[in-house]
Every structure is written in structure tokens, then in C-alpha cells.
N, C-alpha and C positions, 0 to 999 in steps of 0.2 A: 359808571352812571347808576343812579338810583332807579327804583321802579317807576318813579314819576318823571323820569327824564332829566332831573336836576343833577348837577355835579355832586359827587359823593366824596367826602373827606374821611380818610381812615385814621383812627387814633390807635396807638398801640395799647393793648390790654394784656392782662395776665391770663385771660381766658384762652383755652386752646382753640385752634381754628375749626376743629370738628366738634365743638361742644354741642351744636344743634343736633348732630347725629347721635351723640351720647345721651341726649336728654330723654330719649325713648327707653333707655335701659332701666333696669330695676333700681329702686332707691338704695338698696343695700350695696350694690356695686358702686354707685356714685359716692356714698358715704365712705366706703373703704378706700377709694382712689383719691377722694378730695383731700384727705389728710395723709397721703402716702409719704412717709418720712423714715422708712426703714425701721419703724418700731421704736425709735429713740426719743421722739419728741411727742408730748401730749399737749392737747389744747389746754391753755392756761385755765379756762373755765372749769376743767375737770380735775384740777390739782388743788388739794387742800393745804394751804400754807399756814393755817391757824396754829399748828403745833410746832412751828419752826422758830427757833431762837437764833437771832442774828448777832454775831459778835460785834462789839463796838469798833468803829473805825479807828485807825491809828491816829494819835495826836501829833506824832512827829512827822514833819513834812520832809519830802525828798525833793531836792532842786531838779529842775528840768534837765540840766546837763548830766546828772547822775542817772536819771531815768532813761534818757535817750541812749545811754550806752548799752542798754538791754536789747538783745536781738531776738524778737519774737517771730517765729516762722510757723507756717502751716506744714505739717508733716503727715505722710501717708504711712499707715502701719502695713509693712510687708509681711512681718512675722511677729508673733508674740508667744512666748513660752514661759512656764513657771520655772523659776530658778531652783535647781535641786538643793535640798537641805534648807530651804527657806519657806516659811509659811506665808510671808507677806509679799516677796518680790516677784515681779514680772519683768522679763527681759524683752524689750521691744527692738526689732530691727526696722528702721525707719528710712523712708525716702525723704530727704530734706531738700531735694532739688539740685544737689551738687554733683550727682552721679556716683557718689560714694555712700554706702550704707552708714547710718548713724545708729549706735547702740545707746539706749537709755534704759536704766532700771528704775522701776517705780514700785513703791510699797502699797499697791492697791489690790492685791490678789483677793482680799476678803470682800471686795466690792465688785470685781469683774472676773470672769473666766477668760483666759487668753483667746480662745477661738472666737468669742463674740466681738473682739476688737480688730481683728484682721480686716483690712480694707477700709477702715475708718480714717477720717482726716481729723487730726488732733492739732493742738497748739503746743509748741515747745519753746523754751528759752534755750538758745543754741550756743551762746557764748559764755557759759559757765565753765570754769576749769574742770577738767576730767576728775572723777572721783571713783576710787575703787570700792566696790561693795561685793562681798562674798567672792573676792578674787576676780571680779569682772569690772572693767572700766566703763563707767557711765558718763556719757558726753552730753549733758544737758538735763533738762527737767521738763516733764509734762505738766501742763497747768490743769488745775481742777478747782471746783467749787466745793467747799465743805460747810456744812451747817450742823448744829446740834438740835436735837428735839427737846422741846420744853418738858420739864419735869422728868428728864431722863438723861442718862449719861451716854446714850446712843448717839452716833454720829452718822451722817449721810455724806457720801463723797460722790461727785459727778465729774468725770473727765470732761474738759471742754472739747466738744465735737462740733465741727463746722461742716458746711455743705461740701459734699464730695466734688463739686464743680470747681472748688478752689484748688489750684495746682500746688503740688509739693514745692516748697521753697518760697511761697508767697510771703512777703514781709508784712507784718502787722504794724500799723502806725497808731 
């Protein structure tokens, strides 16, 4: 019942139930927790995309049957280490939801340090044939977004990371 004795209908919101209690806290604390995302995502208003050069889209089309054969899954990073004698490769031990660890190698060491990726939820294509690199069998490929900077040969790479609430093995459609 509402304060006026009338019936009260509750609608779900994204606001926490104790938000009124938190309203009294300092603005700095509110700002820090409002965008709590483990430090990986920035507010789009704070990102300058003016210096980004986007590659043109492929003109060749892929039919739906070919695309649907790709198995994209959410994977949790259990362990990540630099591959010895390689400047580029990181070796990931992943939980793909099957109960058996999956190993994937990725040439992203110049963009990420191994320890910052442990515990993250990434996207992988899991039904590629195994491929040996530096004597280690890689069973899949992690997805990333790559862009070049205008007036530069520099490249940015960002692993696709998703919400950690998505369970290992969740299929993407």
C-alpha cells in the first residue's frame, strides 16, 4: 500500500533497492560505483573516436548456412601465460563449459599482459580445426576488434570481453 492508502504497483527497475540509503553518501563514491565495470569499459562520451580509421566492409557475402556452422561461445580465462620464445603469443587455458580445459593461443601479447586477462569472460570460435603454433596445439580463436589510427600505421586491438555473469559455454547466436 502507498502512503495515501491506495494500492501500489511495483515496476522492475535497474536501481538498487537501497539506493535511497546510498543517496546520502559522497558524490565521489557514487560516481565510482555508478560505472563499476572492472576498469575495462569507459563511458562512450569520454572516448575520442575522431582519430580512428575503420576498414571497409567485405564485399563478398557469406551465405547463412556457411555462417551458421561457426560455433561462437563464451569462455572464462582460467590461466594465461606468455609462450616462451615468442614475443607475440599468449597461451590461454579456458573453461568452455564442457568440463575439459581448452587451450587457445593468441598473438596479442603486445596489447595485453597475461595476468590482466585471468578471470575475464571472452568470446571464442570453438570449432576451428586445431593448429600447432610454437609446438602447442591451439583449439579455437579468440575474437577481437582491431582498428587503425588515422595518419598512422599504429593499430589498436581490443579482445571482445563480455559480462562475467554470462556462463562459460553460453552459445552466441
